C-alpha positions in Angstrom: 0.1 0.0 0.2 1.0 3.5 -0.7 0.5 5.0 2.8 3.7 6.9 3.3 5.3 9.5 1.5 7.4 7.8 -1.3 9.6 8.6 -4.5 6.3 8.1 -6.5 4.6 10.7 -4.6 7.5 13.2 -5.2 7.5 12.3 -8.9 3.6 13.0 -9.2 4.4 16.3 -7.5 7.1 17.5 -9.8 5.3 16.2 -12.8 2.1 18.1 -11.9 4.0 21.1 -11.0 6.1 21.2 -14.3 3.2 20.5 -16.6 0.6 23.0 -14.9 3.4 25.4 -15.1 3.5 24.9 -18.8 -0.1 25.3 -19.3 0.1 28.8 -17.0 2.8 29.9 -19.5 0.8 29.0 -22.7 -2.4 30.8 -21.3 -0.2 33.9 -20.6 1.4 33.5 -24.0 -2.1 33.3 -25.4 -3.0 36.6 -23.6 0.2 38.4 -25.0 1.6 38.8 -21.6 5.3 39.6 -21.1 8.1 37.4 -19.6 7.1 38.5 -16.0 3.3 37.7 -16.7 4.3 34.4 -18.2 6.5 33.3 -14.7 3.6 34.8 -12.8 0.9 32.5 -14.4 3.4 29.5 -14.8 3.9 30.0 -10.9 0.3 30.2 -9.8 -0.9 27.3 -12.0 2.0 25.2 -10.9 1.6 25.7 -7.2 -1.7 27.2 -6.4 -3.4 24.1 -6.2 -0.8 22.4 -3.9 -0.8 25.3 -1.6 -4.7 25.3 -1.3 -4.4 21.5 -0.8 -1.9 22.1 2.2 -3.5 24.7 3.9 -6.8 22.7 3.9 -4.9 19.6 5.5 -3.2 22.0 7.9 0.3 21.2 6.4 2.1 24.4 6.8 3.8 26.0 5.6 2.9 24.6 2.4 5.4 22.9 -0.1 4.6 25.3 -2.8 6.4 28.0 -0.9 8.7 26.3 1.2 10.3 23.8 -1.2 12.7 25.6 -3.5 12.7 22.7 -5.8 9.2 23.0 -6.6 9.2 26.7 -6.9 12.0 26.5 -9.3 10.3 23.8 -11.3 7.3 26.1 -12.0 9.4 28.8 -12.9 11.3 26.8 -15.2 8.3 25.7 -16.7 7.4 29.6 -17.8 11.0 29.8 -19.0 10.6 27.1 -21.5 7.5 28.5 -22.8 9.0 31.8 -23.2 12.3 30.3 -24.9 10.1 28.2 -27.4 7.1 30.7 -27.8 8.1 31.6 -31.4 7.7 28.1 -32.5 4.1 28.0 -31.6 1.7 29.3 -34.1 -1.9 29.5 -32.6 -3.6 30.9 -35.9 -3.5 27.7 -37.8 -4.0 24.2 -36.5 -1.3 21.4 -36.9 -3.4 19.3 -39.1 -3.0 21.1 -42.3 -2.9 24.8 -41.8 -6.5 25.9 -41.5 -7.5 29.1 -40.0 -9.0 28.7 -36.5 -12.4 29.6 -37.6 -12.8 26.6 -40.0 -14.3 23.6 -38.3 -13.3 20.3 -39.9 -15.9 17.6 -39.0 -15.1 14.7 -36.6 -14.9 14.0 -32.9 -11.4 15.6 -32.7 -12.4 18.8 -34.4 -12.3 20.8 -31.2 -8.6 19.9 -30.7 -7.8 20.2 -34.5 -9.4 23.5 -35.2 -8.4 25.5 -32.1 -4.7 26.0 -32.9 -1.5 24.3 -31.7 -1.4 26.8 -28.5 -5.0 25.8 -27.3 -4.5 22.2 -28.1 -1.3 22.1 -26.0 -2.9 23.8 -23.2 -5.8 21.2 -23.1 -3.4 18.2 -23.3 -1.0 19.5 -20.8 -4.0 20.5 -18.5 -5.3 16.9 -18.5 -1.9 15.7 -17.5 -1.8 18.0 -14.6 -5.4 17.4 -13.8 -4.9 13.7 -13.5 -1.6 13.8 -11.6 -2.7 16.4 -9.1 -6.0 14.7 -8.5 -4.1 11.5 -7.4 -1.4 13.3 -5.5 -3.9 15.4 -3.6 -5.8 12.6 -2.4 -2.5 10.5 -1.7 -1.4 13.3 0.6 -4.9 13.5 2.4 -4.8 9.8 3.0 -1.1 9.7 4.2 -2.2 12.5 6.8 -5.1 10.3 8.0 -7.8 12.5 6.7 -11.5 11.2 6.4 -12.3 9.7 3.1 -14.6 12.6 2.0 -11.8 15.3 2.9 -9.6 13.2 0.8 -11.8 13.3 -2.1 -12.5 16.9 -1.9 -8.8 17.9 -1.3 -7.9 15.6 -4.3 -10.3 17.7 -6.5 -9.4 21.0 -5.2 -5.6 20.5 -5.8 -6.5 19.4 -9.3 -8.7 22.4 -10.3 -7.3 25.1 -7.8 -4.2 26.3 -9.8 -6.0 26.4 -13.1 -8.9 28.4 -11.7 -6.3 31.0 -10.5 -4.6 31.0 -13.8 -7.9 31.6 -15.6 -8.9 34.3 -13.3 -5.8 36.2 -13.5 -5.9 35.9 -17.5 -9.3 37.4 -17.4 -11.4 34.5 -18.5 -13.9 32.4 -17.1 -12.2 29.3 -15.2 -12.2 26.2 -17.5 -13.9 24.2 -14.6 -16.8 26.3 -14.5 -17.5 26.2 -18.4 -15.5 23.7 -20.5 -16.3 20.0 -21.0 -15.8 17.5 -18.0 -13.2 18.9 -15.9 -13.5 18.8 -12.4 -15.8 15.5 -12.5 -12.8 13.3 -13.6 -10.5 15.0 -10.9 -13.1 14.1 -8.2 -13.6 10.7 -9.6 -10.1 9.9 -9.6 -9.7 11.0 -6.1 -12.5 9.1 -4.9 -11.1 5.9 -6.7 -7.7 6.4 -4.8 -9.7 6.6 -1.5 -11.6 3.5 -2.5 -8.6 1.6 -3.3 -6.8 2.3 -0.4 -9.9 1.4 1.8 -9.8 -2.1 0.3 -6.1 -2.4 0.4 -5.6 -2.2 -3.3 -3.7 1.2 -3.5 -0.2 0.4 -4.8 2.3 2.1 -7.5 0.4 0.0 -10.3 -3.1 1.0 -9.3 -2.1 4.6 -8.6 -0.7 5.1 -12.1 -3.8 3.5 -13.5 -6.0 6.0 -11.8 -3.9 8.7 -13.2 -4.3 7.4 -16.7 -7.9 6.8 -16.2 -8.5 10.5 -15.2 -6.4 11.7 -18.2 -8.2 9.5 -20.8 -11.6 10.6 -19.3 -10.6 14.6 -19.7 -9.3 13.8 -23.2 -12.7 11.9 -24.2 -14.8 14.8 -22.8 -12.6 17.3 -25.0 -12.9 15.2 -28.0 -16.4 14.5 -27.8 -17.6 17.7 -26.2 -19.0 15.9 -23.4 -20.6 18.6 -20.9 -22.6 18.6 -17.4 -26.1 19.6 -17.9 -26.7 23.3 -18.4 -29.9 25.4 -18.0 -32.0 26.3 -21.0 -31.2 29.4 -22.5 -34.1 31.8 -22.8 
């Protein structure tokens, strides 16, 4: 069972921080922010969810402001985005240079027609979402939190940084309007809690949970699966 802090948890933490840092930098790039703005969005996206998680669990000071390695990883992600920004073209898709306004048919239309930058944000965001949902629930379990707390903390860890990122970028957070976003994260956290309860939580099942959350999120993007919305007047 994975009940103590392990190398695996550290790996999950660093993967989540770096990937979410990339998404923050890419959103800043899309908003035409400067180098400082890119690093701000990269940092808050990478570390925001973990900071909220640690505050909810009473694990202070949060690792997001006390572990220089995590801070450096988040800022490094922003630097990577800035260094490679001239290679990213958001005006045309990768499938054939069509303008963003054109909408080719098929289930992958949303990714293909949105542009390389938007597609990168969605894919990397799904990676960060899946990793942080699992890592957040796992840390809550390690601190002997109740099952409900672990599930909520896992979900908040996954979506917290992205929400802060979107607010700073001046847009409605993805979690409130786009495809299935928080649902896969909460479901993944609940699965981690359930596996731990029956004694089946181990490195293999943990990575399977990460993969399941990622696949669910990407399927929701590809098929445009959304939670029910109220009727428009």
